[in-house]
C-alpha positions in Angstrom: -126.4 16.8 -35.7 -122.7 16.1 -35.0 -122.4 19.6 -33.4 -125.5 19.0 -31.5 -124.1 15.8 -30.1 -120.8 17.4 -29.3 -122.4 20.3 -27.5 -124.5 17.9 -25.5 -121.4 15.9 -24.6 -119.5 19.0 -23.4 -122.6 20.1 -21.4 -122.9 16.7 -19.7 -119.2 16.8 -18.5 -119.6 20.3 -16.9 -121.4 19.2 -13.7 -118.7 16.6 -13.0 -116.0 19.3 -13.3 -118.1 21.5 -11.1 -118.5 18.8 -8.5 -114.7 18.4 -8.3 -114.2 22.1 -8.1 -116.7 22.5 -5.2 -115.2 19.5 -3.3 -111.6 20.8 -3.8 -112.7 24.2 -2.6 -114.3 22.8 0.6 -111.1 20.9 1.2 -109.1 24.1 0.7 -107.3 23.1 -2.5 -108.7 24.7 -5.6 -106.9 23.6 -8.7 -106.2 26.2 -11.5 -106.4 23.6 -14.2 -109.9 22.5 -13.0 -111.2 26.1 -13.1 -109.6 26.6 -16.6 -111.2 23.3 -17.8 -114.6 24.4 -16.5 -114.3 27.8 -18.3 -113.2 26.1 -21.5 -116.2 23.8 -21.4 -118.6 26.7 -20.9 -117.1 28.7 -23.8 -116.8 25.7 -26.1 -120.4 24.7 -25.5 -121.6 28.2 -26.2 -119.6 28.5 -29.5 -120.6 25.1 -30.7 -124.2 25.7 -29.8 -124.3 28.9 -31.8 -122.7 27.3 -34.9 -125.0 24.3 -34.6 -128.1 26.6 -34.4 -127.0 28.4 -37.5 -126.4 25.2 -39.5 -129.7 23.8 -38.3 -131.6 26.9 -39.5 -129.7 27.0 -42.8 -130.2 23.3 -43.4 -133.9 23.6 -42.7 -134.2 26.6 -45.1 -132.3 24.7 -47.8 -134.6 21.7 -47.5 -137.7 24.0 -47.6 -136.3 25.7 -50.7 -135.7 22.4 -52.5 -139.2 21.2 -51.5 -140.8 24.4 -52.8 -138.8 24.1 -56.0 -139.9 20.4 -56.3 -143.5 21.4 -55.9 -143.2 24.1 -58.5 -141.6 21.6 -60.9 -144.5 19.2 -60.4 -147.0 22.0 -60.8 -145.6 23.3 -64.0 -145.5 19.7 -65.5 -148.9 18.6 -64.3 -151.4 17.9 -67.1 -154.3 20.3 -67.8 -156.8 17.6 -66.8 -155.1 17.3 -63.4 -155.1 21.0 -63.0 -158.9 21.0 -63.9 -159.5 18.6 -61.0 -157.3 20.5 -58.5 -157.8 23.9 -56.9 -155.1 26.5 -57.4 -155.6 27.9 -53.9 -155.0 24.5 -52.3 -151.9 24.0 -54.5 -150.7 27.4 -53.3 -151.3 26.4 -49.7 -149.2 23.3 -50.1 -146.3 25.3 -51.6 -146.4 27.9 -48.9 -147.9 26.8 -45.6 -147.1 23.1 -45.8 -143.5 23.7 -46.9 -143.1 26.1 -43.9 -144.4 23.3 -41.6 -141.8 20.9 -43.0 -139.1 23.5 -42.4 -140.2 23.7 -38.7 -140.4 19.9 -38.6 -136.7 19.8 -39.4 -135.4 22.7 -37.4 -137.5 22.1 -34.3 -138.2 18.4 -34.7 -135.6 16.0 -36.2 -132.3 17.9 -35.9 -132.4 18.7 -32.2 -133.4 15.2 -31.2 -129.9 13.6 -31.4 -128.3 16.2 -29.1 -131.3 16.1 -26.7 -131.2 12.3 -26.5 -127.4 12.2 -25.8 -127.7 14.9 -23.2 -130.6 13.1 -21.5 -128.7 9.8 -21.6 -125.5 11.4 -20.4 -127.1 13.2 -17.5 -129.0 10.0 -16.6 -125.7 8.0 -16.4 -124.0 10.6 -14.3 -127.0 11.1 -12.0 -127.0 7.3 -11.3 -123.3 7.4 -10.6 -123.7 10.5 -8.3 -126.6 9.2 -6.2 -128.8 6.2 -7.2 -131.4 7.0 -4.5 -132.0 10.5 -5.7 -132.2 9.2 -9.3 -134.9 6.8 -8.2 -136.9 9.8 -7.0 -136.3 11.6 -10.3 -137.1 8.6 -12.5 -140.5 8.2 -11.0 -141.4 11.8 -12.0 -139.8 11.4 -15.4 -141.8 8.3 -16.3 -145.0 10.1 -15.3 -144.1 13.1 -17.5 -143.2 10.9 -20.4 -146.5 9.0 -20.1 -148.4 12.3 -20.1 -146.5 13.5 -23.3 -147.3 10.3 -25.2 -151.0 10.4 -24.1 -151.4 14.1 -25.1 -149.6 14.0 -28.5 -150.7 10.6 -29.9 -153.2 12.3 -32.2 -151.1 15.3 -33.3 -150.4 13.8 -36.7 -154.0 13.4 -37.8 -155.0 16.7 -36.2 -152.2 18.5 -38.1 -153.5 17.0 -41.4 -157.0 18.3 -40.5 -155.6 21.8 -39.9 -153.7 21.8 -43.2 -156.8 20.7 -45.1 -158.8 23.4 -43.4 -156.1 25.9 -44.3 -156.4 24.8 -47.9 -160.2 25.2 -47.8 -159.8 28.7 -46.4 -157.3 29.6 -49.2 -159.8 28.3 -51.7 -162.5 30.6 -50.3 -160.2 33.6 -50.3 -159.2 32.9 -53.9 -162.8 32.5 -55.0 -163.7 35.9 -53.5 -160.7 37.8 -54.8 -160.9 36.4 -58.3 -164.5 37.4 -58.7 -164.6 40.6 -56.6 -165.9 42.8 -59.4 -168.8 40.4 -60.0 -169.5 40.2 -56.2 -169.6 43.9 -55.8 -171.8 44.4 -58.9 -174.4 41.9 -57.6 -174.2 43.1 -54.0 -173.1 39.7 -52.9 -170.5 40.8 -50.4 -172.5 39.6 -47.3 -173.0 36.2 -48.8 -169.3 35.8 -49.8 -168.2 37.1 -46.4 -170.4 34.5 -44.7 -168.8 31.8 -46.9 -165.3 33.1 -45.9 -166.2 33.4 -42.3 -167.5 29.8 -42.2 -164.2 28.4 -43.6 -162.2 30.6 -41.3 -164.2 29.4 -38.3 -163.6 25.8 -39.3 -159.8 26.5 -39.5 -160.1 28.2 -36.1 -161.7 25.1 -34.5 -159.1 22.8 -36.1 -156.2 25.0 -35.1 -157.6 25.5 -31.5 -157.6 21.7 -31.0 -153.9 21.4 -31.9 -153.2 24.5 -29.9 -154.8 23.0 -26.8 -152.8 19.8 -27.4 -149.5 21.7 -27.7 -150.3 23.8 -24.7 -150.8 20.7 -22.5 -147.4 19.2 -23.2 -145.1 21.8 -21.6 -147.2 22.4 -18.4 -147.4 18.6 -17.9 -143.6 18.3 -18.2 -143.1 21.4 -15.9 -145.3 19.9 -13.2 -143.3 16.6 -13.3 -139.9 18.4 -13.4 -140.7 20.9 -10.6 -142.2 18.2 -8.5 -139.1 16.0 -8.9 -136.8 19.0 -8.1 -138.7 19.6 -4.9 -138.5 16.0 -4.0 -134.8 15.8 -4.7 -134.0 18.9 -2.6 -136.0 17.5 0.4 -134.4 14.0 0.1 -131.0 15.4 -0.8 -130.9 17.7 2.2 -131.7 14.8 4.5 -129.0 12.7 3.0 -126.5 15.6 3.2 -127.4 16.0 6.9 -126.9 12.3 7.5 -123.5 12.3 5.7 -124.7 10.0 3.0 -123.6 12.4 0.3 -121.4 15.5 -0.1 -122.3 19.1 -0.9 -120.4 18.9 -4.2 -122.3 15.7 -5.2 -125.7 17.3 -4.3 -124.9 20.4 -6.3 -123.7 18.4 -9.3 -126.9 16.3 -9.1 -129.2 19.3 -8.9 -127.2 20.8 -11.9 -127.9 17.7 -13.8 -131.5 17.9 -13.0 -131.7 21.5 -14.4 -129.8 20.3 -17.4 -132.5 17.7 -18.0 -135.1 20.3 -18.3 -133.9 21.5 -21.7 -133.6 18.1 -23.5 -136.9 16.9 -22.0 -138.7 20.1 -23.1 -137.0 19.9 -26.5 -138.0 16.2 -27.0 -141.6 17.0 -26.0 -141.8 19.9 -28.5 -139.9 17.9 -31.1 -142.3 15.0 -30.8 -145.3 17.4 -31.3 -143.6 19.3 -34.1 -142.6 16.0 -35.9 -146.2 14.9 -35.8 -147.4 18.2 -37.2 -144.6 18.2 -39.8 -145.3 14.7 -41.0 -148.9 15.7 -41.7 -147.7 18.7 -43.8 -145.1 16.5 -45.5 -147.8 14.0 -46.5 -149.7 16.7 -48.3 -146.6 17.8 -50.2 -145.8 14.1 -51.0 -149.3 13.7 -52.5 -148.3 16.1 -55.3 -145.8 13.5 -56.6 -148.8 11.4 -57.6 -150.4 14.0 -59.8 -150.6 13.1 -63.4 -147.6 14.8 -65.1 -146.6 15.6 -68.6 -143.1 14.4 -67.6 -144.6 10.9 -67.9 -144.9 11.3 -71.7 -141.5 13.0 -72.2 -139.9 9.6 -72.7 -136.5 9.1 -74.3 -138.0 6.9 -77.0 -140.2 9.8 -78.3 -139.7 10.5 -82.0 -138.0 13.7 -83.0 -139.9 15.9 -85.3 -138.6 15.7 -88.9 -139.5 17.4 -92.1 -141.9 15.0 -93.7 -142.6 15.6 -97.4 -146.0 16.2 -98.9 -148.8 18.7 -98.4 -150.5 16.9 -95.5 -149.4 18.5 -92.2 -152.0 17.6 -89.5 -154.6 14.9 -89.6 -157.5 13.9 -87.3 -158.5 10.2 -87.7 -161.8 9.2 -86.1 -161.0 11.3 -83.0 -163.5 11.2 -80.1 -163.1 12.9 -76.7 -165.0 13.7 -73.6 -164.0 15.7 -70.5 -166.3 13.5 -68.3 -167.2 9.9 -69.0 -170.5 9.6 -70.8 -170.6 13.2 -72.0 -168.9 13.2 -75.4 -167.6 16.5 -76.7 -166.1 15.3 -80.0 -167.3 12.3 -81.9 -165.5 10.7 -84.9 -163.8 13.8 -86.1 -161.9 13.5 -89.4 -160.1 16.3 -91.3 -156.7 17.2 -92.8 -154.8 20.4 -92.4 -152.4 21.0 -95.3 -149.2 23.0 -95.3 -149.6 26.7 -95.9 -153.4 26.6 -95.5 -155.6 28.9 -93.5 -158.6 27.0 -92.2 -161.4 28.5 -90.2 -163.6 26.5 -87.9 -167.2 27.7 -87.3 -170.0 26.2 -85.3 -172.5 27.0 -82.5 -171.2 27.4 -78.9 -170.5 24.0 -77.3 -169.9 22.3 -80.7 -166.3 21.4 -79.7 -164.3 24.0 -81.7 -162.0 25.0 -78.9 -161.5 21.4 -77.8 -160.0 20.7 -81.2 -157.3 23.2 -80.5 -156.7 21.9 -77.0 -156.2 18.4 -78.4 -153.7 19.7 -81.0 -151.8 21.4 -78.2 -151.8 18.0 -76.3 -153.5 19.6 -73.3 -155.7 16.5 -73.4 -155.5 13.1 -75.2 -158.2 11.6 -77.4 -160.4 8.8 -76.0 -160.4 7.2 -79.5 -158.7 7.7 -82.8 -155.4 9.6 -83.2 -153.9 12.9 -84.4 -150.8 12.9 -86.5 -148.3 15.5 -87.6 -146.5 14.7 -90.8 -147.8 11.2 -90.7 -146.5 10.5 -87.1 -149.0 10.3 -84.2 -148.4 13.4 -82.0 -148.2 11.3 -78.8 -145.1 9.7 -80.2 -143.4 13.1 -80.8 -141.1 14.8 -78.4 -143.5 17.1 -76.5 -141.2 20.2 -76.2 -140.1 20.1 -79.9 -143.7 19.6 -80.9 -145.0 22.5 -79.0 -142.3 24.8 -80.3 -143.9 24.4 -83.7 -147.2 25.7 -82.3 -148.3 29.2 -81.4 -151.7 29.8 -79.6 -153.8 32.9 -79.4 -156.7 32.1 -77.1 -159.9 34.1 -76.5 -159.0 34.6 -72.9 -155.6 36.2 -73.9 -153.8 35.3 -70.7 -151.2 37.9 -69.5 -148.8 36.9 -66.8 -148.0 39.1 -63.8 -144.7 40.8 -64.7 -143.3 43.2 -67.2 -144.4 43.8 -70.8 -141.0 42.4 -72.0 -141.5 39.2 -70.0 -144.9 38.6 -71.6 -143.7 39.3 -75.1 -140.7 36.9 -74.8 -142.7 34.2 -73.0 -141.3 30.9 -74.2 -139.3 32.7 -77.0 -135.7 33.5 -77.5 -134.6 36.9 -76.2 -135.0 39.7 -78.8 -133.5 43.1 -79.1 -135.7 46.0 -78.2 -136.1 47.1 -81.8 -137.7 43.7 -82.7 -140.1 44.0 -79.7 -141.1 47.5 -80.7 -141.7 46.3 -84.3 -144.0 43.5 -83.1 -145.9 45.9 -80.9 -146.3 48.3 -83.8 -147.6 45.5 -86.1 -150.4 44.7 -83.6 -151.2 48.4 -82.9 -149.8 48.7 -79.4 -147.7 51.8 -80.0 -150.3 53.8 -78.1 -149.5 51.8 -75.0 -145.8 52.6 -75.2 -146.7 56.2 -75.7 -148.1 56.5 -72.2 -146.0 58.3 -69.7 -143.5 56.1 -67.8 -144.6 53.0 -69.7 -142.0 50.9 -71.5 -140.9 47.3 -72.1 -139.9 46.8 -68.5 -143.1 48.3 -67.0 -145.0 45.9 -64.7 -148.4 45.2 -66.2 -149.9 44.3 -62.9 -151.4 41.1 -61.6 -152.5 39.0 -64.6 -152.2 42.2 -66.7 -154.9 44.1 -64.7 -153.5 47.5 -66.0 -154.3 46.5 -69.6 -157.6 46.3 -71.4 -159.0 43.1 -72.8 -158.1 44.3 -76.3 -154.5 45.2 -75.3 -154.0 41.7 -73.7 -155.3 40.1 -76.8 -152.9 42.1 -79.0 -150.0 41.1 -76.7 -150.8 37.5 -77.6 -150.7 38.4 -81.3 -147.3 40.1 -80.8 -146.1 36.9 -79.1 -147.0 34.9 -82.2 -145.1 37.3 -84.4 -142.0 36.9 -82.3 -142.2 33.1 -82.2 -140.7 30.8 -84.9 -143.8 28.5 -84.8 -145.1 27.4 -88.2 -148.5 26.3 -87.0 -150.7 29.0 -85.7 -153.8 28.1 -83.6 -156.3 30.9 -82.9 -159.4 30.7 -80.8 -161.6 33.8 -81.3 -158.4 35.9 -81.5 -160.2 39.2 -82.0 -163.2 38.9 -79.7 -162.0 41.8 -77.5 -161.0 44.1 -80.4 -162.8 47.1 -81.9 -163.7 46.8 -85.6 -160.8 49.0 -86.8 -158.2 47.0 -84.9 -159.9 43.7 -85.8 -159.6 44.6 -89.5 -156.0 45.6 -89.2 -155.0 42.4 -87.5 -156.9 40.3 -90.0 -154.8 41.8 -92.8 -151.7 41.2 -90.6 -152.8 37.6 -90.3 -153.1 37.3 -94.1 -149.6 38.6 -94.6 -147.8 36.2 -92.2 -150.1 33.3 -93.1 -148.3 33.1 -96.4 -145.4 31.3 -94.7 -147.3 29.5 -91.9 -150.3 27.2 -91.5 -153.2 28.7 -89.6 -156.2 27.0 -87.9 -158.6 29.6 -86.5 -161.9 29.4 -84.6 -163.8 32.5 -85.6 -167.1 33.9 -86.9 -165.4 37.0 -88.2 -166.5 37.5 -91.8 -163.1 38.8 -92.8 -161.4 35.6 -91.6 -163.9 33.5 -93.5 -163.3 35.4 -96.7 -159.5 35.0 -96.4 -159.6 31.3 -95.5 -158.7 28.5 -97.9 -161.3 26.2 -96.3 -164.0 26.3 -93.7 -164.9 23.5 -91.3 -168.5 23.5 -90.0 -168.9 21.8 -86.6 -172.1 20.7 -85.0 -172.6 18.6 -81.8 -168.9 17.5 -81.8 -168.6 16.4 -85.4 -167.4 17.9 -88.7 -170.6 18.6 -90.5 -169.0 20.1 -93.7 -165.6 20.8 -95.1 -165.0 23.1 -98.1 -164.5 26.6 -99.4 -166.8 29.3 -98.4 -168.7 29.5 -101.6 -169.3 25.8 -101.7 -170.7 25.8 -98.2 -173.0 28.8 -98.9 -174.5 26.8 -101.7 -174.7 23.4 -100.0 -174.8 23.7 -96.2 -177.8 25.2 -94.5 -176.1 25.1 -91.1 -173.3 27.3 -92.5 -175.9 29.7 -94.0 -177.6 30.0 -90.6 -174.3 30.7 -88.8 -173.3 33.3 -91.3 -176.7 35.1 -91.5 -176.2 37.2 -88.3 -172.6 38.1 -89.3 -173.7 39.2 -92.8 -176.6 41.2 -91.4 -174.2 43.0 -89.0 -171.8 43.7 -91.9 
């Protein structure tokens, strides 16, 4: 901004030097120092303008970079419940499109304003000093042009917000189609999805067209006023020159000032429009700051995890939970997980088994009751330290876009290649590494698309082996595995469960046979808790759940 003001100041002085040069030349006495000063002003303005443009662009890029990083930090710390309520495509639009709008808001909006205002003010002063009558003619056109700009752009802010919202909706439609493309093709639903996408695209087109019309009206309105004022000044100025009321040097300097006014007036008009558009985008970025964040529970007063004595490790005391008010998922759940135990949870679909694991991971918080680790409520424990004690293998077996190595070491310390190969061997993935040109640093594709469901699940198992967590949470961890691999990994689980505590959601008969206890869930409550043989003799619900598994075996 300082360089912008400096360049504007040097530019404003140039016509005054030009006026003196022309008048001296008419009088037959050109001064070398005047010509040198004029040349120095031109070169200095050019150099300063170039440096100023570079710094403006770099500053805008830096702010956009920090804004995108800030959004990323808010995204990664947002709670799972907040993520459930949001849409990932809209969040992506805020990080991409909106941050770009904010960058343009800075580079083409705020930063050029100071220099443009100074240049406009300086030219105005010198024009008044040169010829007040000609300035009166110019001012009338300028006021008219300013009124047009204000009238045209007074709705740019709200219109920009509408465009960004429409862009977010279009991103949502695109993400919906791409994420389910296999299902869409399998059901011949391409025309329906394309109509849905076309509708959101047309809405974005209509919103964008409105702001395009608005922007397109600003510059022509200014041009009409500026060209009209130039024509009027030439006519009036020629008459004054003929009457001797002004000199040729003064008229040339005045006309030069008029042409100099074009740039700052145009810049201010564009800047005003861009600022309104940028403020709409900035508002959408700012809304992310109000998302519910896990950072809010990472307070300094949180208790560090110690090594409490006794067998009791994890306790549920009268825990109730619902994703939506009035629709309970868990009701008055009570159970204890002891150190070194392997406990399997069984129950019909929708009975709340997976929700138990999500509450332990602190993805959600109970509506009533509390969960404690070593006698301390888990919401009082340091969240990062707490989660380091947990390892999760989910039934979805999420694999991140990136290399095999990055997925194995996700959230873990870096390991030597030999350790990674050993973990892969334990989970039966040596066949994957045996493929041509496939190694630890091979990209597994978007969300692991190059891998089968079973391979993705085994990567999750390998990640557990590489972690130092002492509590293993597993949600149908072998649902995508063939019987041979499932049996192999079950035996692997038995071997490392000797030094860890395992809570597993599964109907696999082998898991049930190797478990110390079984929890039977029904309609969000613990129906029975005991060893397998006890439940077979006393709990009909457990017998019903086990009957299909035994028949298949």
